C-alpha positions as CSV (number, residue, x, y, z in Angstrom):
1,X,10.0,28.4,-20.8
2,X,6.8,26.0,-20.4
3,X,4.0,27.0,-18.9
4,X,3.3,23.9,-17.4
5,X,5.2,20.8,-17.6
6,X,3.9,16.9,-16.5
7,X,6.5,14.7,-15.5
8,X,5.4,11.1,-16.4
9,X,2.3,10.4,-18.9
10,X,0.7,7.4,-17.0
11,X,-2.6,7.7,-16.0
12,X,-2.4,10.7,-13.9
13,X,-0.5,12.6,-16.1
14,X,-2.6,11.9,-19.1
15,X,-5.6,12.3,-17.5
16,X,-4.8,15.4,-16.3
17,X,-3.3,16.2,-19.5
18,X,-7.2,16.1,-20.7
19,X,-8.5,18.6,-18.3
20,X,-5.3,21.1,-19.2
21,X,-4.6,19.9,-22.5
22,X,-1.7,23.5,-23.1
23,X,0.2,21.4,-21.1
24,X,3.7,19.3,-21.7
25,X,4.1,15.9,-21.1
26,X,7.5,14.8,-19.9
27,X,7.6,11.0,-20.2
28,X,10.6,8.9,-20.4
29,X,9.8,6.0,-23.2
30,X,8.0,8.5,-25.2
31,X,4.9,6.8,-25.2
32,X,2.7,7.8,-22.8
33,X,0.3,5.5,-20.6
34,X,2.0,2.2,-21.1
35,X,1.1,0.7,-17.9
36,X,-2.8,1.9,-18.6
37,X,-2.9,-0.9,-21.5
38,X,-1.7,-3.5,-18.7
39,X,-4.7,-2.8,-16.1
40,X,-7.8,-4.8,-15.9
41,X,-6.3,-7.9,-17.7
42,X,-6.1,-5.5,-20.8
43,X,-9.6,-4.4,-20.7
44,X,-8.9,-1.6,-18.0
45,X,-10.8,-1.5,-14.8
46,X,-10.6,2.5,-15.3
47,X,-12.8,3.2,-11.7
48,X,-15.3,1.4,-9.5
49,X,-18.3,2.1,-8.7
50,X,-18.8,3.0,-5.1
51,X,-19.7,5.9,-3.6
52,X,-15.9,8.1,-2.5
53,X,-16.9,7.5,1.3
54,X,-16.7,3.3,0.7
55,X,-13.9,3.9,-1.6
56,X,-11.6,5.8,1.0
57,X,-12.2,2.5,3.4
58,X,-10.7,0.3,1.5
59,X,-7.8,2.5,1.1
60,X,-4.5,2.7,2.9
61,X,-2.8,5.6,3.8
62,X,-3.7,8.9,5.8
63,X,-7.5,8.6,5.7
64,X,-8.2,12.7,6.2
65,X,-6.1,12.9,3.2
66,X,-7.7,9.9,1.0
67,X,-11.3,11.2,2.0
68,X,-10.6,14.8,0.8
69,X,-9.3,14.0,-2.7
70,X,-11.9,11.4,-3.5
71,X,-14.7,13.4,-2.6
72,X,-13.3,16.1,-4.9
73,X,-13.8,14.2,-8.4
74,X,-15.6,11.0,-7.1
75,X,-15.9,8.1,-9.6
76,X,-20.0,9.1,-11.2
77,X,-17.7,12.4,-12.2
78,X,-15.0,10.2,-13.8
79,X,-17.2,8.0,-15.2
80,X,-18.8,11.4,-16.9
81,X,-15.5,12.5,-18.1
82,X,-14.8,9.7,-20.2
83,X,-18.4,9.5,-21.2
84,X,-17.2,13.1,-22.9
85,X,-13.8,11.4,-24.3
86,X,-16.3,9.3,-26.4
87,X,-15.7,5.9,-23.3
88,X,-19.0,4.4,-22.6
89,X,-19.3,2.7,-18.9
90,X,-19.4,-0.8,-18.4
91,X,-20.3,-2.6,-14.5
92,X,-19.5,-5.7,-13.7
93,X,-18.7,-7.7,-10.9
94,X,-18.1,-5.7,-7.7
95,X,-18.5,-2.0,-9.4
96,X,-15.8,-2.7,-11.3
97,X,-16.3,-0.5,-14.7
98,X,-15.0,-1.3,-18.0
99,X,-15.1,0.4,-21.3
100,X,-18.6,-0.6,-23.1
101,X,-17.1,-1.3,-26.2
102,X,-13.5,-1.2,-26.6
103,X,-10.1,-2.1,-24.2
104,X,-7.7,-0.6,-22.4
105,X,-6.2,0.8,-25.7
106,X,-9.1,2.4,-26.3
107,X,-9.2,5.0,-23.4
108,X,-5.2,5.4,-23.8
109,X,-6.5,6.6,-27.1
110,X,-9.3,8.7,-25.8
111,X,-6.8,10.6,-22.8
112,X,-4.1,11.0,-26.0
113,X,-6.6,13.0,-28.4
114,X,-6.7,15.9,-25.3
115,X,-2.1,15.4,-25.1
116,X,-0.7,18.4,-27.2
117,X,2.9,18.2,-26.6
118,X,4.9,15.3,-25.3
119,X,9.0,15.5,-25.3
120,X,10.4,12.3,-24.5
121,X,13.4,12.0,-21.4
122,X,13.5,11.2,-18.3
123,X,14.0,13.1,-15.0
124,X,16.8,12.9,-13.4
125,X,16.4,16.1,-11.3
126,X,14.5,19.6,-10.3
127,X,15.5,22.7,-9.1
128,X,14.4,25.8,-8.0
129,X,14.9,28.9,-9.6
130,X,13.0,32.5,-8.7
131,X,10.1,32.1,-9.8
132,X,10.8,28.1,-12.1
133,X,11.6,25.2,-12.1
134,X,14.7,23.6,-14.0
135,X,14.2,20.1,-14.4
136,X,17.7,18.0,-15.4
137,X,17.1,15.1,-18.0
138,X,19.7,13.0,-18.7
139,X,20.1,14.6,-22.5
140,X,19.5,18.0,-21.6
141,X,17.4,20.7,-19.2
142,X,14.0,22.2,-19.5
143,X,12.3,25.3,-17.3
144,X,9.2,25.4,-16.4
145,X,7.1,27.9,-14.3
146,X,5.1,24.5,-12.6
147,X,5.6,21.5,-12.5
148,X,3.5,18.3,-11.6
149,X,5.3,15.0,-10.7
150,X,3.1,12.0,-12.2
151,X,5.8,9.6,-12.2
152,X,3.9,6.3,-10.6
153,X,5.5,4.0,-7.7
154,X,7.7,2.0,-9.1
155,X,5.4,-1.3,-9.8
156,X,6.0,-1.8,-14.1
157,X,9.5,0.1,-14.2
158,X,9.1,-1.6,-17.9
159,X,6.5,1.3,-18.6
160,X,8.5,3.7,-16.5
161,X,6.8,3.5,-13.4
162,X,10.5,2.7,-11.9
163,X,10.2,5.1,-8.7
164,X,12.7,7.5,-10.0
165,X,9.8,10.3,-8.8
166,X,10.3,9.3,-5.3
167,X,14.5,10.6,-5.5
168,X,14.0,13.6,-7.2
169,X,10.9,14.4,-4.4
170,X,13.7,13.7,-1.5
171,X,15.9,15.8,-3.1
172,X,13.5,18.4,-2.9
173,X,12.7,18.3,1.2
174,X,10.0,15.8,0.8
175,X,10.0,13.0,3.4
176,X,9.6,9.5,1.5
177,X,7.7,6.4,3.6
178,X,9.9,3.0,3.0
179,X,8.4,1.7,-0.2
180,X,7.2,-2.4,-1.0
181,X,5.2,-3.9,-4.1
182,X,1.0,-3.8,-3.7
183,X,-1.4,-5.4,-5.5
184,X,1.5,-8.2,-6.6
185,X,1.4,-12.4,-7.1
186,X,3.3,-13.8,-3.8
187,X,6.1,-16.0,-4.0
188,X,5.9,-19.2,-2.0
189,X,8.8,-21.5,-0.7
190,X,6.7,-24.2,-0.6
191,X,6.5,-26.1,-3.8
192,X,2.4,-25.9,-5.1
193,X,3.8,-26.1,-9.3
194,X,1.9,-29.5,-9.5
195,X,-1.6,-27.4,-8.9
196,X,-0.4,-24.7,-11.4
197,X,-3.6,-23.1,-12.8
198,X,-6.1,-24.1,-10.7
199,X,-8.3,-21.1,-9.8
200,X,-10.2,-20.9,-6.0
201,X,-11.7,-19.6,-3.0
202,X,-9.3,-19.2,-0.1
203,X,-9.0,-17.2,3.4
204,X,-5.4,-15.8,3.3
205,X,-3.4,-14.4,6.1
206,X,-0.5,-12.3,6.6
207,X,0.2,-11.2,10.7
208,X,-2.9,-9.7,11.9
209,X,-5.0,-9.1,8.6
210,X,-6.8,-11.7,5.9
211,X,-8.8,-11.5,3.2
212,X,-10.7,-14.3,1.5
213,X,-11.8,-14.8,-1.5
214,X,-10.3,-15.9,-5.5
215,X,-6.3,-17.1,-6.0
216,X,-5.1,-18.6,-9.0
217,X,-2.3,-21.3,-8.0
218,X,1.2,-19.9,-10.0
219,X,4.2,-22.1,-11.0
220,X,6.1,-19.2,-8.1
221,X,3.1,-19.5,-5.8
222,X,0.3,-17.5,-5.7
223,X,-2.4,-15.1,-7.5
224,X,-5.9,-13.7,-7.9
225,X,-7.8,-10.9,-6.2
226,X,-7.2,-12.2,-2.8
227,X,-3.5,-12.7,-2.9
228,X,-3.1,-8.8,-4.7
229,X,-4.8,-6.9,-1.7
230,X,-2.9,-8.9,0.8
231,X,0.6,-8.8,-1.0
232,X,0.9,-5.3,1.0
233,X,1.3,-6.7,4.1
234,X,4.4,-9.3,2.9
235,X,6.1,-6.3,3.6
236,X,5.4,-6.4,7.6
237,X,6.0,-10.8,7.2
238,X,7.5,-12.5,5.4
239,X,5.4,-16.0,6.4
240,X,1.1,-16.2,5.3
241,X,-1.1,-18.7,6.1
242,X,-3.6,-20.3,3.9
243,X,-6.6,-22.1,4.5
244,X,-7.6,-23.7,1.6
245,X,-10.3,-26.5,3.4
246,X,-11.6,-26.3,6.3
247,X,-13.8,-30.4,6.0
248,X,-12.7,-31.8,8.6
249,X,-10.8,-35.0,7.7
250,X,-12.5,-36.9,10.9
251,X,-16.0,-36.6,9.0
252,X,-15.2,-37.6,5.5
253,X,-13.5,-41.2,6.9
254,X,-16.9,-41.4,8.3
255,X,-18.9,-41.2,5.8
256,X,-16.6,-41.5,2.8
257,X,-14.6,-44.0,4.4
258,X,-14.3,-45.8,0.9
259,X,-13.1,-43.0,-1.2
260,X,-9.5,-41.6,-1.7
261,X,-8.6,-38.5,-0.1
262,X,-8.3,-36.2,-3.3
263,X,-11.3,-37.1,-4.4
264,X,-13.6,-36.7,-1.1
265,X,-12.4,-32.9,-0.8
266,X,-14.2,-30.0,-2.5
267,X,-11.2,-28.6,-4.0
268,X,-9.5,-30.4,-7.4
269,X,-7.5,-33.3,-6.8
270,X,-4.1,-32.0,-7.9
271,X,-4.0,-29.5,-5.4
272,X,-4.9,-32.1,-2.5
273,X,-1.5,-33.5,-4.0
274,X,0.7,-30.7,-4.4
275,X,-0.5,-30.0,-0.3
276,X,-0.5,-33.1,1.1
277,X,1.9,-35.8,-1.6
278,X,1.0,-39.3,-1.0
279,X,-1.8,-39.4,1.3
280,X,-3.8,-37.8,-1.5
281,X,-4.2,-41.7,-2.4
282,X,-4.7,-42.9,0.8
283,X,-8.2,-44.2,2.0
284,X,-10.4,-42.0,4.0
285,X,-11.3,-45.4,6.4
286,X,-7.8,-46.7,6.7
287,X,-6.5,-42.8,8.1
288,X,-4.9,-42.4,11.2
289,X,-5.2,-40.1,13.9
290,X,-2.2,-38.5,13.1
291,X,-2.8,-37.7,9.3
292,X,-6.3,-36.9,10.3
293,X,-4.2,-34.3,11.9
294,X,-1.4,-33.6,9.8
295,X,-3.9,-34.1,6.4
296,X,-6.3,-30.9,8.3
297,X,-3.3,-29.1,9.1
298,X,-2.1,-29.0,5.7
299,X,-5.6,-27.9,4.4
300,X,-6.8,-25.4,6.8
301,X,-3.6,-23.6,8.0
302,X,-0.7,-24.0,5.1
303,X,1.8,-21.6,5.9
304,X,5.1,-21.2,4.2
305,X,7.7,-18.4,3.4
306,X,6.5,-16.3,1.2
307,X,7.5,-12.6,-0.6
308,X,5.6,-10.4,-3.2
309,X,7.0,-10.6,-5.9
310,X,8.4,-7.0,-7.0
311,X,7.7,-7.4,-10.6
312,X,4.4,-8.1,-10.8
313,X,3.3,-5.9,-8.7
314,X,0.1,-3.4,-10.0
315,X,0.4,-1.3,-7.0
316,X,3.5,0.2,-4.9
317,X,3.0,1.0,-0.7
318,X,4.7,3.9,0.4
319,X,6.3,6.9,-1.3
320,X,5.9,10.6,-0.5
321,X,4.0,11.7,2.9
322,X,0.6,12.9,2.3
323,X,1.2,15.5,4.8
324,X,3.4,17.4,3.2
325,X,0.5,17.6,0.2
326,X,-2.4,20.1,0.1
327,X,-5.2,18.1,-0.8
328,X,-7.3,21.2,-2.0
329,X,-4.4,21.8,-4.6
330,X,-2.4,18.7,-4.3
331,X,0.5,21.6,-4.4
332,X,3.2,19.9,-2.1
333,X,3.6,22.5,1.1
334,X,7.2,22.2,1.0
335,X,8.1,23.6,-2.6
336,X,5.5,26.1,-4.3
337,X,4.8,25.6,-7.4
338,X,5.6,21.5,-7.4
339,X,1.6,19.7,-7.4
340,X,2.3,15.3,-6.7
341,X,-0.1,13.2,-8.0
342,X,-0.7,9.3,-8.4
343,X,0.8,6.2,-7.1
344,X,4.3,8.1,-6.2
345,X,1.9,9.0,-2.9
346,X,2.1,6.9,0.3
347,X,-1.7,6.0,-0.8
348,X,-2.7,2.2,-1.7
349,X,-5.6,0.7,-2.6
350,X,-7.0,-2.5,-3.5
351,X,-7.9,-4.2,-6.8
352,X,-11.1,-3.1,-9.0
353,X,-10.4,0.6,-10.0
354,X,-9.6,1.6,-7.1
355,X,-6.1,3.0,-7.8
356,X,-6.5,4.2,-10.8
357,X,-9.8,5.9,-9.0
358,X,-7.5,7.7,-7.2
359,X,-4.6,9.0,-9.4
360,X,-7.8,10.4,-11.2
361,X,-8.7,12.5,-8.9
362,X,-5.4,13.4,-7.6
363,X,-4.8,15.1,-11.4
364,X,-8.6,16.8,-11.5
365,X,-8.1,18.7,-8.2
366,X,-4.3,19.8,-10.0
367,X,-6.3,20.6,-13.2
368,X,-8.5,22.7,-11.4
369,X,-6.1,24.5,-9.0
370,X,-3.9,25.2,-12.8
371,X,-7.3,27.2,-13.9
372,X,-6.9,29.9,-11.1
373,X,-4.7,32.5,-11.9
374,X,-1.8,33.3,-10.0
375,X,-3.0,36.2,-6.9
């Protein structure tokens, strides 16, 4: 019988194994940490320098639960642990922590050095049998005394985070809060492909929430930090409002009458053309009042139907209810001996190393609980 079986070899599973190397990882792809390699544009923004109080305010979910987790294992603790694994930190803008020398592959390799045993296979269901768990796989069964669910959410399914953990937990009696993409690029019904590749700062509004920051115009819509952070709100609304520019067209007409609109604005000409079409080539001084209002509306109140792109999501909104997990140990309140970690929980944070910080913190709490002898 396996003493501790970790289902999922992603960030949380590997981090737990780095403290508890005698544990066995069950990974459906056989290769652990595939999603970890994609983080931070392949450079692995593995935590953020923000303290637990500041960090917790940026998360969505059960705030009391989130605070308990983040205070138990802070970003400074994460940095120090990675130092013991040979990863030195480098702090960049907005407190983002990257490996000083190396990339995401070096972070994964450092974690894998602590792993003693990996079994390739996909868990389909779990049943509790007296003091043991029977884990049913597609190709057999495993028996374990304690089980850790570290399957991740349903982002980047090709890496193994395919949402399968939700079905397992639901069958065991857990409540699953409806899921939706988070930290995802956004598809727009309005075609801005003419401006593809342009980066700029903009204000994004979905429902009652707003984000201001960097965005990138893509073939399908928008991406970039501000777009990723607000994408979760599209589970409740299918429209987005974007403020590309608040420049007064009337003032432009009065001060730059001889210049064309696309050359008078602070935003790139290609974007102006994508937003207002042929009006971009009109001289500011020749615009009618109606045309001024039309341009102003498109620039400062651009509205479009929008949808978060699930296949590009880096996180998941929703998941197993945090109220059913003991934050001191991450043990299920419903199934003793079952521990739950990382993205599978109904908690999600913004870009900048926050989600990994939460995953690592939950894994550490479990490692501490596993180290306590059974009474």
